[in-house]
C-alpha positions, 0 to 999 in steps of 0.5 A: 966703716963700722961707725957709719953702719952703727949710726945708720942702724941707730938712726933707723931705730930712732925713726921707727920708734918715733913713727910707731905711734903714728902707724898704730893710730892710723892702722886702727881705723883702717883695720876697723874699716876693713873689718866692717867691709868684710862684714858687709860683704859676707853678711852676718852669718859668718860673723856670728859663727866666728863669735860663737865658735869658741863657745861651742868648742868649749861646750862640746869639749866639756860635755863630750863622752871622754870628759864625762868619763874622766872629769879631769880630762876636760880641764 
């Protein structure tokens, strides 16, 4: 009984390994399409905010009163 379980698990593992490149190839355009649909649906402002938010957080942390009082605290 354990031999059939090992063979089944090995067969499924080989199938997953062989199909993974195809899944990645088809998921990349799908993800880009979904992203463009969301961009078209909600507009440019949220997208620009999402791109600029990390920069704003870094600048706010760097120039916060705590960071200016203790220069090593912002690192």
